[in-house]
C-alpha positions as CSV (number, residue, x, y, z in Angstrom):
1,M,6.0,21.7,-16.9
2,A,7.6,21.1,-20.3
3,R,5.2,19.7,-22.9
4,V,6.2,16.5,-24.7
5,R,4.8,15.7,-28.1
6,P,2.8,12.4,-28.0
7,V,4.5,9.6,-29.8
8,T,2.6,7.3,-32.2
9,H,4.4,4.5,-33.9
10,P,3.6,2.9,-37.3
11,P,0.9,0.3,-37.5
12,G,2.0,-3.0,-35.9
13,A,4.9,-1.4,-34.0
14,Q,2.7,-0.7,-30.9
15,G,2.1,-4.4,-30.3
16,T,5.7,-5.2,-30.7
17,L,6.8,-2.5,-28.3
18,A,4.1,-3.6,-25.8
19,R,5.4,-7.1,-25.9
20,L,9.0,-5.9,-25.4
21,I,7.9,-3.8,-22.5
22,C,6.2,-6.8,-20.9
23,E,9.3,-8.9,-21.3
24,R,11.5,-6.2,-19.8
25,A,9.2,-5.7,-16.9
26,L,9.2,-9.4,-16.0
27,A,12.9,-9.6,-16.5
28,V,13.4,-6.7,-14.0
29,G,11.4,-8.7,-11.4
30,F,7.8,-7.5,-11.7
31,D,5.1,-10.2,-11.5
32,A,2.4,-8.5,-13.5
33,V,2.2,-5.9,-16.2
34,G,-0.6,-4.4,-18.2
35,F,-1.6,-1.4,-20.3
36,A,-4.6,1.0,-20.1
37,P,-5.7,4.2,-21.7
38,A,-4.8,7.3,-19.5
39,T,-8.3,7.9,-18.3
40,L,-10.7,7.0,-15.5
41,D,-14.4,6.4,-15.8
42,D,-17.0,8.7,-14.2
43,A,-17.9,6.1,-11.6
44,T,-14.4,6.0,-10.3
45,R,-14.1,9.7,-10.0
46,L,-17.5,9.9,-8.3
47,R,-16.4,7.4,-5.7
48,L,-13.3,9.5,-5.0
49,H,-15.3,12.6,-4.6
50,E,-17.8,10.8,-2.3
51,F,-14.9,9.4,-0.2
52,V,-13.5,12.9,0.4
53,E,-16.7,14.8,0.7
54,T,-18.1,12.5,3.4
55,G,-14.9,12.9,5.4
56,R,-13.9,9.2,5.1
57,H,-10.3,10.2,4.2
58,G,-9.8,11.4,7.8
59,A,-6.7,13.5,8.3
60,M,-5.3,12.7,4.9
61,D,-5.8,16.2,3.6
62,W,-3.5,15.6,0.6
63,M,-6.3,13.5,-1.0
64,A,-8.5,16.6,-1.1
65,Q,-5.8,18.9,-2.2
66,R,-4.8,16.9,-5.2
67,M,-8.2,15.4,-6.1
68,S,-8.3,16.8,-9.6
69,W,-4.9,15.2,-10.5
70,R,-5.9,11.9,-8.8
71,G,-9.2,11.7,-10.7
72,D,-7.7,12.3,-14.2
73,P,-4.2,11.2,-15.3
74,R,-4.3,13.9,-18.0
75,A,-4.8,16.6,-15.4
76,L,-1.6,15.4,-13.7
77,W,0.3,15.2,-17.1
78,P,-1.6,16.5,-20.2
79,E,0.6,14.6,-22.6
80,V,0.0,11.1,-21.2
81,R,-1.6,8.7,-23.6
82,S,-1.2,5.3,-21.9
83,V,-0.6,4.0,-18.4
84,I,1.6,0.9,-17.8
85,S,0.6,-0.7,-14.5
86,L,3.0,-3.0,-12.9
87,G,2.6,-5.4,-9.9
88,L,5.2,-6.8,-7.6
89,S,4.1,-9.7,-5.3
90,Y,4.9,-9.4,-1.6
91,A,3.0,-12.6,-0.6
92,P,4.2,-13.9,2.8
93,D,5.8,-17.2,3.4
94,G,3.3,-18.6,5.9
95,D,0.4,-17.3,8.0
96,A,0.3,-13.6,7.8
97,L,-1.9,-13.4,10.9
98,A,0.1,-15.8,13.1
99,T,1.5,-13.0,15.4
100,L,-2.0,-11.9,16.3
101,R,-2.2,-15.0,18.6
102,D,0.7,-13.8,20.7
103,P,-0.4,-10.9,23.0
104,T,3.2,-10.2,24.1
105,A,4.3,-9.6,20.5
106,G,3.6,-6.7,18.1
107,N,2.0,-7.5,14.7
108,I,3.6,-5.4,11.9
109,S,1.8,-5.5,8.5
110,V,3.5,-8.0,6.1
111,Y,4.5,-5.2,3.6
112,A,6.5,-3.4,6.3
113,R,8.6,-6.3,7.6
114,H,11.7,-5.4,5.5
115,R,12.7,-2.7,3.1
116,D,10.5,0.2,2.1
117,Y,8.7,-1.0,-1.0
118,H,8.5,2.6,-2.3
119,D,12.3,2.4,-2.9
120,V,12.2,-1.1,-4.2
121,V,9.4,-0.5,-6.7
122,K,10.6,2.9,-7.9
123,G,14.0,1.5,-8.7
124,M,12.5,-1.2,-10.8
125,L,10.1,1.2,-12.5
126,K,13.0,3.4,-13.5
127,Q,14.7,0.4,-15.2
128,V,11.6,-0.3,-17.2
129,A,11.2,3.4,-18.1
130,Q,14.8,3.7,-19.3
131,F,14.2,0.7,-21.6
132,I,11.0,2.3,-23.0
133,V,12.8,5.5,-23.9
134,A,15.7,3.6,-25.5
135,E,13.5,1.1,-27.4
136,G,11.0,3.8,-28.4
137,R,13.9,5.9,-29.8
138,R,15.2,2.9,-31.7
139,Q,11.9,2.0,-33.2
140,A,11.2,5.6,-34.2
141,G,14.4,5.6,-36.2
142,G,15.5,9.0,-35.2
143,D,12.6,10.8,-37.0
144,M,10.6,11.4,-33.9
145,P,11.4,12.4,-30.3
146,P,11.8,9.6,-27.8
147,P,8.6,8.8,-25.8
148,G,8.0,10.7,-22.6
149,V,7.7,8.7,-19.4
150,K,7.0,9.4,-15.7
151,V,7.1,6.8,-12.9
152,F,4.9,6.7,-9.8
153,V,4.5,4.7,-6.7
154,D,1.6,5.3,-4.3
155,T,2.9,8.6,-2.9
156,A,1.8,10.4,-6.1
157,P,-1.7,11.5,-6.8
158,V,-2.5,8.5,-8.9
159,M,-5.5,6.1,-8.5
160,E,-3.4,3.1,-8.9
161,K,-6.0,0.4,-8.1
162,P,-8.6,1.4,-10.7
163,L,-5.8,1.9,-13.3
164,A,-4.4,-1.5,-12.5
165,A,-7.9,-3.1,-12.9
166,S,-8.3,-1.3,-16.2
167,A,-4.9,-2.7,-17.3
168,G,-6.0,-6.2,-16.6
169,L,-4.0,-6.9,-13.4
170,G,-7.1,-7.8,-11.5
171,W,-10.1,-6.2,-10.0
172,Q,-11.0,-4.1,-6.9
173,G,-12.3,-6.4,-4.3
174,K,-14.9,-5.7,-1.7
175,H,-12.0,-4.5,0.6
176,T,-11.3,-1.9,-2.0
177,N,-7.8,-3.4,-2.7
178,L,-6.7,-5.0,-6.0
179,V,-7.2,-8.7,-6.2
180,S,-5.3,-10.8,-8.7
181,R,-6.1,-14.3,-10.0
182,Q,-2.4,-15.2,-9.6
183,H,-1.3,-13.2,-6.6
184,G,-4.4,-12.7,-4.5
185,S,-4.4,-9.5,-2.5
186,W,-0.6,-9.3,-2.2
187,L,0.5,-6.9,-4.9
188,F,2.4,-3.7,-4.7
189,L,1.5,-1.4,-7.6
190,G,3.5,1.1,-9.6
191,E,2.7,3.0,-12.8
192,I,4.6,4.4,-15.8
193,Y,2.7,7.2,-17.5
194,T,3.9,7.5,-21.1
195,T,3.2,9.5,-24.3
196,L,3.1,6.2,-26.2
197,D,-0.2,5.0,-27.6
198,L,-0.1,1.4,-26.4
199,P,-2.8,-1.2,-27.0
200,P,-4.9,-1.9,-23.8
201,S,-4.7,-5.2,-22.1
202,A,-7.6,-7.6,-21.9
203,P,-9.6,-7.8,-18.6
204,S,-8.2,-10.2,-16.1
205,G,-11.4,-12.1,-15.4
206,G,-12.2,-13.3,-11.9
207,G,-14.2,-11.7,-9.2
208,C,-15.4,-11.8,-5.6
209,G,-18.7,-13.4,-6.2
210,T,-20.8,-13.7,-3.0
211,C,-17.7,-13.9,-0.7
212,T,-17.6,-11.4,2.1
213,R,-14.7,-12.7,4.2
214,C,-12.7,-9.5,4.0
215,L,-15.7,-7.5,5.2
216,D,-16.6,-9.9,8.0
217,I,-13.1,-10.1,9.5
218,C,-12.5,-6.4,9.9
219,P,-11.9,-5.8,13.6
220,T,-13.3,-2.3,13.5
221,A,-16.1,-2.6,11.0
222,A,-14.3,-0.1,8.6
223,F,-16.4,-1.1,5.6
224,P,-19.8,0.6,5.5
225,A,-20.6,-1.3,2.3
226,P,-18.8,-3.6,-0.2
227,G,-16.2,-1.6,-2.1
228,R,-16.4,1.3,0.4
229,I,-14.0,2.0,3.3
230,D,-14.1,4.5,6.1
231,A,-10.4,5.2,6.7
232,R,-11.2,6.7,10.1
233,R,-12.2,3.2,11.4
234,C,-9.3,1.4,9.6
235,I,-6.5,0.2,11.8
236,S,-4.0,0.8,9.1
237,Y,-5.0,4.5,9.0
238,Q,-5.1,4.8,12.7
239,T,-1.7,3.3,13.3
240,I,0.1,5.0,10.4
241,E,-1.7,8.1,9.2
242,N,-3.3,9.4,12.4
243,P,-0.8,11.6,14.3
244,D,-3.2,12.2,17.2
245,P,-4.4,10.0,20.1
246,I,-6.3,7.0,18.7
247,P,-10.1,7.1,19.5
248,H,-10.8,5.2,22.7
249,E,-13.6,3.3,21.1
250,L,-11.2,1.7,18.6
251,R,-8.3,0.9,21.0
252,P,-9.6,-2.4,22.4
253,L,-10.4,-3.6,18.9
254,M,-6.8,-3.1,17.7
255,G,-5.4,-6.1,19.6
256,N,-1.6,-6.2,19.0
257,R,-1.6,-4.6,15.6
258,I,1.1,-1.9,15.9
259,Y,1.7,-1.0,12.3
260,G,-1.0,-1.6,9.7
261,C,-3.5,-4.4,9.5
262,D,-3.6,-7.4,7.1
263,D,-6.8,-9.1,8.2
264,C,-8.9,-8.2,5.1
265,L,-6.1,-9.1,2.7
266,A,-5.0,-12.3,4.4
267,V,-8.5,-14.0,4.3
268,C,-9.0,-13.5,0.6
269,P,-9.6,-17.0,-1.0
270,W,-7.6,-15.9,-4.1
271,N,-4.5,-16.0,-2.0
272,R,-4.3,-19.7,-2.3
273,F,-2.8,-19.2,-5.8
274,A,-0.1,-16.8,-4.5
275,R,3.4,-17.9,-4.1
276,A,5.8,-16.3,-1.6
277,T,7.5,-13.2,-3.0
278,R,10.7,-13.8,-4.9
279,Q,12.0,-10.3,-4.0
280,M,14.6,-10.7,-1.2
281,K,14.2,-7.1,-0.1
282,L,10.5,-7.8,0.7
283,Q,11.0,-11.1,2.6
284,A,10.4,-10.6,6.3
285,R,13.2,-9.8,8.6
286,P,13.1,-12.4,11.5
287,D,13.2,-9.6,14.1
288,L,10.1,-7.9,12.7
289,V,7.9,-10.9,12.4
290,A,6.9,-11.1,16.2
291,P,8.9,-8.4,18.0
292,A,8.4,-8.3,21.8
293,L,6.2,-5.4,22.9
294,R,8.3,-4.9,26.0
295,D,11.4,-4.2,23.8
296,L,9.6,-2.0,21.4
297,A,8.1,0.2,24.1
298,M,11.5,1.0,25.4
299,L,12.8,2.4,22.1
300,D,14.2,6.0,22.2
301,D,14.5,8.1,19.0
302,A,17.9,6.7,18.1
303,G,16.9,3.1,18.8
304,F,13.7,3.5,16.8
305,R,15.6,4.9,13.8
306,R,18.2,2.2,14.0
307,L,15.7,-0.7,14.2
308,F,13.6,0.6,11.3
309,S,16.4,1.9,9.1
310,G,15.2,1.4,5.5
311,S,11.8,0.3,6.6
312,P,8.5,2.1,5.9
313,V,7.8,2.1,9.6
314,K,10.5,4.7,10.1
315,R,8.2,7.3,8.4
316,I,5.8,7.5,11.3
317,G,8.4,8.4,13.9
318,R,9.1,7.0,17.4
319,A,6.2,8.8,19.2
320,R,3.4,7.5,16.9
321,F,4.9,4.0,16.9
322,V,5.3,3.7,20.6
323,R,1.8,5.0,21.0
324,N,0.6,2.0,19.0
325,V,2.8,-0.4,21.0
326,L,1.3,0.9,24.3
327,I,-2.2,0.3,23.0
328,A,-1.2,-3.3,22.2
329,I,0.3,-3.6,25.7
330,G,-3.0,-2.3,27.1
331,N,-4.8,-5.0,25.1
332,S,-2.4,-7.8,26.2
333,G,-4.0,-8.5,29.6
334,R,-0.4,-9.2,30.9
335,A,0.3,-7.9,34.4
336,E,4.0,-8.1,33.8
337,L,3.7,-5.4,31.1
338,R,2.0,-2.9,33.4
339,P,5.3,-1.5,34.7
340,V,6.5,-0.9,31.1
341,A,3.4,1.2,30.4
342,Q,3.5,2.9,33.8
343,G,7.1,4.0,33.1
344,L,6.0,6.0,30.0
345,C,3.1,7.8,31.6
346,D,5.2,11.0,31.7
347,D,6.8,10.6,28.3
348,A,7.7,13.9,26.6
349,A,5.5,12.9,23.6
350,P,1.8,13.6,24.6
351,V,0.5,10.7,22.4
352,V,2.8,8.3,24.1
353,A,1.9,9.5,27.6
354,D,-1.8,9.3,26.8
355,A,-1.5,5.7,25.5
356,A,0.7,4.7,28.5
357,R,-1.9,6.0,31.0
358,W,-4.7,4.2,29.1
359,A,-2.7,0.9,29.1
360,T,-1.7,1.2,32.7
361,E,-5.4,1.5,33.7
362,R,-6.4,-1.6,31.7
363,L,-3.7,-4.0,33.0
364,P,-4.0,-5.9,36.3
365,A,-1.6,-4.6,39.0
């Protein structure tokens, strides 16, 4: 990895550049921006180690493999001096949990009802990063190298939520996700690591107080304590990250959640200040708000790829997705869906056949 000399601007220039970066980020379409030193405190690193060492990361082996990079931005990139955290609201227009009341429909997490946010956020981050390089070069007057920048969305080994909290975007709630005073729990996060020495943002203020709504609503009791999550019991983990058959004890608790789970996010009282996302690419496609379980179960590989083209759902593949759909069918209590499940009992994908047999046994003939 090529080394980049850290950039320090004359006194007063940092604040000016920080202001210009904020203005550019908001003009690009971000809803929140803040700055933090490129460091994490010992308590944050300890929580990460505890999470992995106790096995609460489940099958997400990549968390253990890159734990040193994740726990220290400077281990990932030694030249980094500041982290610019950016937030993009994806707040829904309406009740995020409405589909849960229809047992014949599948509930897809709000964030996955349109375009893949990784692509959306990364494209916006690159625009801001290009501006930083150009403006940094202009302010340096040609006497110093341009600032170095690297952009990250959540596929990189970056602890985005603690960094965002440090940058004043909000705080980590009892559900472990970031909570914003302005946007509630509905923020996508992205980061720009830079060699610039930027002034840190002020704390956001706010907090959870005595509220425990996010912990109380969790269908599978995935929170052993406030601020702690066991991914192995989380429906989002089970429906997205787990490639194997979902544990039988959790299946009845999943209801019709077929990709992710928004329960702990949706009940946050701070969401009352959130406005529906302005980003067209993140607004829900009508066909993904309450898709019929019957139709989803019948998808072959080509049909699955076609329906979820450009969507984050596409990443998990047809077998894992139809497995989730069949568990929702098994939880529906609808006799008319039994033939659908029965027809997949001999599916070529073992996880599909397993879920189909389970659903068939649960439904009335």
